[in-house]
C-alpha positions in Angstrom: 0.0 0.0 0.0 1.2 3.5 -0.7 -0.1 7.1 -1.7 -1.3 9.9 -4.2 -4.4 9.2 -6.3 -3.6 5.5 -6.6 -2.7 4.8 -3.0 -4.5 4.6 0.4 -3.8 7.1 3.2 -4.4 5.4 6.6 -4.8 8.4 8.8 -8.3 9.5 9.9 -9.4 12.9 8.8 -6.7 13.3 6.1 -7.0 16.4 3.8 -5.4 16.8 0.4 -3.9 13.5 -1.0 -0.1 13.3 -0.4 2.4 12.7 -3.1 3.5 9.0 -3.3 7.0 9.6 -2.0 5.8 11.7 0.9 4.0 8.7 2.4 7.3 7.0 2.8 9.3 9.9 4.4 8.7 7.9 7.6 7.3 4.4 7.7 3.6 4.6 7.1 1.2 2.5 9.4 0.6 -0.1 6.8 4.3 -0.8 6.3 4.5 -3.5 8.9 7.8 -5.2 7.8 6.2 -8.5 7.0 3.3 -9.9 4.8 -0.3 -9.3 5.9 -1.4 -12.5 7.7 -4.3 -13.0 5.3 -2.0 -13.0 2.3 0.5 -15.2 4.1 -2.2 -17.7 4.8 -3.1 -17.7 1.1 0.5 -18.3 0.1 0.8 -21.1 2.6 -2.4 -22.7 1.2 -0.9 -22.7 -2.3 -3.5 -20.2 -3.6 -0.9 -17.8 -5.0 0.5 -19.3 -8.1 2.3 -18.6 -11.4 3.3 -15.1 -12.4 2.3 -12.7 -9.6 1.7 -9.0 -9.6 1.4 -6.9 -6.5 -0.6 -3.7 -7.4 0.7 -0.9 -5.2 3.4 -3.0 -3.6 4.9 -0.4 -1.3 8.1 -1.7 0.2 7.6 -5.1 -1.3 6.8 -7.5 1.5 4.2 -9.5 -0.6 6.4 -9.5 -3.7 9.3 -10.9 -1.6 7.0 -13.4 0.0 6.1 -14.7 -3.5 9.7 -14.6 -4.6 10.6 -16.7 -1.6 8.1 -19.3 -2.9 10.0 -19.4 -6.2 7.3 -17.5 -8.0 7.9 -14.9 -10.8 7.0 -11.8 -8.7 6.5 -8.2 -9.8 5.5 -5.2 -7.8 4.3 -1.8 -9.2 4.0 1.4 -7.3 4.2 5.2 -7.9 6.3 5.8 -4.8 10.0 5.7 -5.9 11.2 5.8 -2.3 9.2 2.7 -1.5 10.5 0.9 -4.6 14.1 1.6 -3.6 13.4 0.2 -0.2 11.8 -2.9 -1.8 14.8 -3.4 -4.0 17.1 -3.1 -1.0 15.2 -5.8 0.8 15.3 -8.1 -2.2 19.1 -7.7 -2.3 19.5 -8.2 1.5 17.3 -11.3 1.5 18.8 -12.8 -1.7 15.4 -12.7 -3.5 14.8 -12.3 -7.2 11.9 -9.9 -7.8 11.0 -7.1 -10.2 9.8 -3.6 -9.0 8.4 -1.1 -11.5 7.4 2.5 -11.2 4.0 2.2 -12.8 0.4 3.5 -12.6 -2.0 0.7 -11.6 -4.7 2.3 -13.9 -2.4 1.6 -16.9 -1.6 -2.1 -16.4 -2.6 -2.8 -20.0 0.4 -0.8 -21.1 2.7 -3.4 -19.5 1.6 -5.8 -22.3 2.0 -8.6 -19.8 -0.5 -11.0 -18.1 -0.3 -12.5 -14.7 -1.8 -15.6 -13.0 -2.3 -13.9 -9.7 -2.7 -10.2 -8.7 -2.5 -9.1 -5.1 -4.0 -5.9 -3.8 -3.6 -4.8 -0.2 -5.2 -1.5 0.6 -5.5 -0.1 -3.0 -9.0 -0.7 -4.2 -10.7 1.1 -1.3 -9.1 4.5 -2.2 -10.9 4.7 -5.6 -14.1 6.7 -6.2 -16.6 5.1 -8.6 -15.0 6.3 -11.9 -11.4 5.3 -10.9 -12.8 2.1 -9.4 -14.2 1.1 -12.8 -11.0 2.1 -14.6 -9.0 0.0 -12.1 -11.2 -3.0 -12.7 -10.7 -2.6 -16.4 -6.9 -2.3 -15.8 -7.0 -5.5 -13.8 -8.9 -7.3 -16.5 -6.2 -6.5 -19.0 -3.4 -7.8 -16.6 -5.0 -11.0 -15.4 -5.2 -14.0 -17.8 -8.6 -15.8 -18.0 -8.7 -18.2 -15.1 -6.3 -16.0 -13.1 -7.0 -14.9 -9.6 -7.3 -11.6 -7.9 -6.9 -11.3 -4.1 -7.8 -8.1 -2.4 -7.7 -6.8 1.2 -9.8 -3.6 1.6 -11.4 -1.5 4.3 -14.8 -2.9 5.4 -17.9 -0.9 6.3 -17.5 -2.5 9.7 -14.5 -0.3 10.5 -15.5 2.6 12.7 -14.4 6.2 12.3 -13.6 8.5 9.3 -10.5 7.5 7.3 -9.9 10.4 4.9 -9.9 9.3 1.3 -10.5 5.6 2.1 -13.9 4.2 1.1 -15.2 1.7 3.7 -16.7 -0.8 1.3 -19.8 -2.9 1.6 -20.1 -6.4 0.3 -22.6 -5.1 -2.3 -20.2 -2.5 -3.6 -17.6 -5.1 -4.2 -20.0 -7.4 -5.9 -21.2 -4.6 -8.2 -17.7 -3.6 -9.2 -16.9 -7.1 -10.3 -20.2 -8.1 -11.8 -19.0 -8.5 -15.3 -16.1 -10.6 -16.4 -15.3 -12.0 -12.9 -16.4 -14.9 -10.7 -16.6 -13.8 -7.0 -15.2 -16.8 -5.2 -15.4 -15.4 -1.6 -15.8 -12.2 0.4 -14.8 -12.9 4.0 -14.2 -10.7 7.0 -10.5 -10.2 7.7 -8.0 -7.7 9.2 -5.4 -5.4 7.8 -2.5 -5.2 10.3 -1.1 -1.7 10.9 1.6 -0.5 13.3 -0.6 2.2 15.0 -3.4 -0.1 16.3 -2.9 -3.6 17.7 -6.4 -4.5 16.6 -5.7 -3.5 13.0 -8.3 -2.5 10.5 -11.5 -4.4 9.9 -11.3 -5.5 6.3 -12.7 -7.7 3.6 -10.6 -10.5 2.0 -11.9 -10.9 -1.5 -11.0 -13.7 -3.9 -12.1 -13.5 -7.6 -11.4 -15.4 -10.7 -11.1 -13.7 -14.1 -13.6 -15.3 -16.5 
């Protein structure tokens, strides 16, 4: 997860959206230094397969998790500072992974397809227009039969969270009504450094049809 138009901002009551690199001037609350437990469980269950893309990868923990499984793993983000950190982690851990400075709304321009796409804390920052554009972008990047796994803010999370949209199950279903099979939408948690209870979230699993 990271910032600007295509990144979440996990501070209640935020004002103008920050620039992507500004979010990493200090470690942001979602940069927990390890994979999110929900995604780690998916990896351990063998659900993350093939060529993997992490949309808005931040400092790369999920990309490096996948690389550690021997998967072909790519992360994209608009925060150069986060990408440099991710590359440094890959070097330190001896992992082979690719990190690209790229707009998630323009995944078609990569001219590549992936078997699995991960999204932790990205989908929920989009308004309706950008949400539709992002779903179109995903459709171009995921091969038919490929999987998309998303962690997003749930409408069960209390309080105001700036630009983050606390999503209902119905909103998620409507966004992926065409060209996707919704495999599951389950209550989950996004771990953050500023609250031991984390964020109430949805873990969504979809298949590109």
